[in-house]
N, C-alpha and C positions, 0 to 999 in steps of 0.2 A: 545652969541653964538647960532647959529641956527643949529638944528640937521636935517640931511636930512630925508625926509619922507621914511619910510620903506614900501616895497611892498611885497605882498604875501597873503596868505589866513589865516584866523583865524582858531583856533581849531574847533569852532562851524560850520563854513562853510565846513571844511573837513569832519566832522562827518555827516552833512546833506547829502553830496554827497555820502559818504560811505553807509548810510542807504538807499538811493535811489537805488544805484547799487545793494545792497543786496536784496531789494524787487524785483527788475526787474529780478535778477538771479533766485530767488525762483519761480517767475512766469514762466520763460522760461525753467527751468530745466526739468519738466515733458515732455514737447513737444520735448526737445532735446533728452531725453532718448528714447522716442518712435521713433524718427527719426533714432537714432543709431541702434535700434532693427530692424527697417525696412531695413536699409542698410545691416545689417548682414544677414538677411533673403534673400535679393536680391542677395548678393554675393554668398551665398551657392547655391542658385538656379542656378545662372549663371555658377558656377563651374561645377555642375553636368550636366547641359545642354551642356556646351562646351565639356565635356568628352563624352557625348552621340553623339554629332556631329562628334567628332574625331573617335569614334568607327565605326560609319556608313561610314565615308569616307575611313577609313583604310580597312574596309571589302570590299568595292568596289575596292579600289586600289590593295589589295592583292588577290582579288577574292576568299576569304575564310571567314570562320566564325570568328568574333571578339566578345568577351564576356566582358562586363562591370559587375563586380560583387562586392558585399559587401566584404570588405577586412577583413581577420583575421590577416594577416601580409602583409608586402609589396610584398610578393611573393605567397600568397595563399588566396583563397576565403573562406569566412566564411559559416558555415551551420546554424548559428543563428545570431541574431543581425539585425541591419538595416543600412540604408545608412549613418546615422550620424557617424558610426564607420569608415568611409572612404571607398574608393573603388579602384579597380584596373582594368586596361584594358589589355587584353592579346589576342594574336592570338591563337585561339583554333583549331589547325590543325586537331585533331581527333574528334572534336565536342562532347566531353564528359563533358564539363563545368568545368574541373579541369586543373590547370596549371601544365602541365607535364614537365619533364626535357628538352625536345626538343622544348618547346614552350616559346616564349619570352613575357615578360611583357613590354608593350608599355608605360604605365602610371600608377603611383600610386598617390592617393590623400590621405593625412593624415586625421585622424578623424576631424570632425567639432568641433567647440567650445562646451563646456559642456552644454551650455544653448540652443543649437540648437537641433531640432528634425527633422528627415527626414525618413519617412516610406513610403514604397510602398504598394499598394494593392496586392492581391494574385499573379497576373501574373508577377509583377515586384518587388516582395518583396526582392528577393535575387540576381537576375541578370537580365540583359538586353542583348540580343544576336542579332547580325546582320549577315545576310547571305551575300555572295559575291554579291548579287544583291541589297544590301542596305535595304532589308526588315527586320523587326524585327520578330524573330521566336523563339519559345521555343526550347530547345534541342531536343524535340520529333519531331520537324518540324511543329507543329501547330502555328497558328498566335499568336503573342505576342502583346498585347495592354494593357495598364494600366496607373495608375497615381501614381506619387510619391508626397507626401505632405510634405512640408517643412515649419516649423514655429519656433518661438522663445519662449522659456519658459519664461513667464513673469506674474507678478501679474495683469497687466492690459491687456485688450484685444488688440492684435496686429494682423493686417492682415497677413495671411500666403500666401505662394505661392505654386503652384502645377505645375508639369511638366506632361503633358498628352501625352502619346505615342500612336499614332494610328497604325492601322494594317499595313500600308505601311512603317512604320519605322520613320515617321516624328514626331517630338516633338514640342510642343508649351507650353507656360506658361500661367497661369492665376492666379488671386488673389482670395482668399477665406477668409472668416471670421470664424476662428476656435473658437472664444471666447478666453478662456484661454488655451494655448497649454500645453499638458502634455506628 
């Protein structure tokens, strides 16, 4: 009696393939983690940039001041903290920088992930304000220009992003090398 030939893989062949896959995964994992960190940084940058564009367009559309501020709650601005705490956009009818009862919140963005850092330099540390002409201006009326730096806390150096706001109210992004973000 003849037995039919069995087809399949041996245990040794399966183990060799498993070892090769494990080695390739170990080699690819660090670059994959870096790529995920870059994507999170880009997403946070794009979220804030989109809110700035909305603030500017709403200021022009409404013909009045719109303020984008660091959020303390979904309906109030913070006096401490930075952009990673989240932000809100509101129509500041009386130009005092505070969400009053008669003023509407247009947008609220929840805090960024814990590993994200987003800080603005002095002119844009707590708020960005647009006049009805689409220009960025401090509540005092002075020109507002500054940079918000966004990066990912990581043990390895990862490129950060920055949003640069110029005196006319236009914002642009750029990449910077923070080393290790803290």
